[in-house]
C-alpha positions in Angstrom: 0.0 0.1 -0.1 2.4 2.3 0.9 4.8 1.2 -2.1 2.1 2.1 -4.4 1.1 5.4 -3.2 4.7 6.8 -3.3 4.9 5.0 -7.0 2.2 7.0 -8.2 3.5 10.1 -7.1 5.9 9.1 -9.8 3.6 8.4 -12.3 1.7 11.7 -11.1 4.5 13.6 -11.8 5.6 12.4 -14.8 2.2 12.6 -16.1 2.0 16.3 -15.8 5.9 16.9 -17.0 5.0 15.1 -20.2 1.3 16.9 -20.4 3.3 19.9 -20.0 6.0 19.5 -22.6 4.0 21.3 -25.2 2.1 23.7 -23.3 5.3 25.6 -22.1 7.5 25.6 -24.4 6.5 28.6 -26.0 6.0 30.6 -22.8 9.4 29.7 -21.7 11.0 30.3 -25.1 9.5 33.9 -24.5 10.6 33.8 -21.1 14.7 32.8 -22.1 14.6 35.9 -24.1 13.4 38.0 -21.8 16.2 37.4 -19.9 18.7 37.1 -22.8 17.6 40.5 -23.4 18.3 42.0 -19.6 21.8 40.2 -18.7 23.1 40.8 -22.0 22.2 44.9 -21.8 23.6 44.8 -18.3 20.5 44.3 -16.6 20.0 41.7 -13.2 17.2 39.2 -12.5 15.3 39.6 -9.1 14.1 36.4 -8.0 11.1 36.1 -5.5 8.7 33.8 -3.9 7.3 32.4 -0.7 7.9 29.1 1.0 9.1 26.4 -1.2 9.1 29.1 -4.4 11.5 31.0 -1.9 14.0 28.4 -2.4 13.7 27.9 -6.0 13.9 31.6 -6.0 17.3 31.2 -4.7 18.4 28.1 -6.3 18.1 29.8 -9.6 20.1 33.0 -8.5 22.8 30.5 -7.5 22.4 28.6 -11.2 22.5 32.0 -12.7 25.6 33.5 -10.6 27.8 30.5 -10.4 26.7 28.3 -13.0 24.2 25.9 -14.1 26.3 22.5 -15.6 29.2 24.2 -17.0 31.5 27.2 -16.5 30.1 30.8 -18.2 30.7 34.1 -16.9 28.7 35.1 -14.3 25.0 36.8 -14.8 23.6 39.0 -12.3 20.7 37.6 -10.2 19.1 38.3 -6.8 17.2 36.2 -4.6 14.6 38.5 -2.5 14.7 35.9 -0.1 18.2 35.7 0.6 18.6 38.6 2.4 16.8 37.4 5.8 17.8 40.5 7.4 16.5 43.1 5.1 13.3 40.9 4.4 12.3 40.6 7.9 13.3 44.2 9.1 10.8 45.6 6.4 8.5 43.2 7.1 8.4 44.0 10.9 8.6 47.8 10.0 6.2 48.1 7.1 4.6 44.8 7.2 4.8 41.3 5.6 2.9 42.7 1.9 5.2 45.4 1.4 8.5 43.6 1.8 9.5 42.2 -1.7 7.8 45.2 -2.8 10.5 47.7 -0.8 12.8 45.5 -2.5 12.2 46.0 -6.1 12.1 49.1 -5.6 15.4 49.4 -3.8 17.4 47.0 -6.5 15.1 47.1 -9.8 16.4 49.1 -12.9 14.3 49.9 -16.3 15.5 46.7 -18.4 15.7 44.2 -15.6 13.3 41.5 -14.8 11.8 40.1 -12.1 11.1 36.4 -11.8 8.0 35.4 -9.2 7.3 31.8 -8.2 4.1 30.7 -6.9 1.7 27.2 -6.6 -1.3 29.6 -6.6 -1.1 32.9 -7.8 -2.5 34.4 -4.5 0.0 36.1 -2.5 -0.6 39.6 -1.4 3.6 39.9 -1.1 4.3 38.7 -4.8 1.2 40.5 -6.3 3.1 44.1 -4.4 6.2 43.0 -6.2 4.6 42.9 -9.6 3.2 46.2 -9.5 6.9 47.8 -7.7 8.7 45.9 -10.9 6.3 47.4 -13.4 6.3 51.0 -11.8 10.7 50.2 -12.3 9.7 49.5 -16.2 10.7 45.5 -15.5 9.5 42.4 -17.4 7.8 39.8 -14.9 8.5 36.2 -15.6 5.7 34.4 -13.5 6.1 30.8 -13.0 2.7 30.0 -11.2 0.0 26.9 -10.8 -3.7 26.9 -10.1 -4.3 29.1 -13.0 -2.4 31.9 -11.4 -4.4 33.5 -9.3 -4.9 37.3 -9.1 -1.3 37.3 -9.9 -1.8 36.2 -13.4 -4.5 39.1 -13.5 -2.1 41.8 -12.6 1.1 40.6 -15.7 1.0 42.8 -18.4 1.2 42.0 -22.3 5.3 42.4 -22.6 5.2 39.9 -19.5 5.7 36.5 -20.0 2.8 33.7 -18.0 4.3 30.2 -17.3 1.3 28.5 -16.4 1.9 25.1 -14.6 -1.5 22.8 -15.2 -2.1 21.5 -12.0 -3.7 22.8 -8.8 -1.2 20.5 -6.0 1.5 22.4 -4.8 3.8 19.8 -4.6 3.1 19.0 -8.6 3.6 22.8 -9.3 7.0 23.0 -7.4 8.5 20.2 -9.2 7.7 21.8 -12.5 8.5 24.7 -11.4 12.1 23.1 -10.8 12.1 21.8 -14.5 10.8 24.9 -15.8 14.1 26.9 -14.0 16.7 24.1 -15.3 14.9 25.2 -19.3 15.5 28.4 -18.1 19.1 28.1 -17.2 20.1 25.7 -20.0 18.6 27.7 -22.8 20.1 30.4 -21.6 23.9 29.3 -21.5 22.8 27.4 -24.6 22.0 31.1 -26.5 25.4 32.4 -24.5 27.8 29.6 -25.2 26.1 27.5 -28.0 25.7 24.0 -28.0 27.4 22.0 -25.9 29.5 18.8 -27.5 28.2 15.6 -25.9 31.3 14.0 -24.5 32.6 10.4 -26.0 32.5 7.3 -24.5 
């Protein structure tokens, strides 16, 4: 019984990945183009989310600043949740809803990208961050599940929506990680060219 339940997680995750492959190809390609325009013109990516999505934002920033699967010059990215002293100071003084938005206004410039990760699109602090990014004339890339909620409604035509077709947070998080891997790999490929396969 327990083993069957565990196996079902793998099956459900694989089914969702297969289902989403064609659906997400076009928006992921659009997100790659937005990231490339940003970083090749000297801009930076600000990444944010809550809970597991905040962890994924930090993972993405690490892959951009450091490396994904091969060495390349560093790319500018900041995970807003990684600056815990600033975030908690802002939350205690201004309220949690304003914390990300104030970071975006302080750090963001026209031409930068705000990468927002959410399992359901309903977090008010992320809504405020999107508004702040628009004030700064930044492009927003939203990777969200559950139909995107209010977050999807706040995004502009110039933004990029990556809608993961599932309502369960665990499945959304799994696909968000895969989407981030697609973004990192595609950016590296566009900047460095195709990677030669190692010969056995």
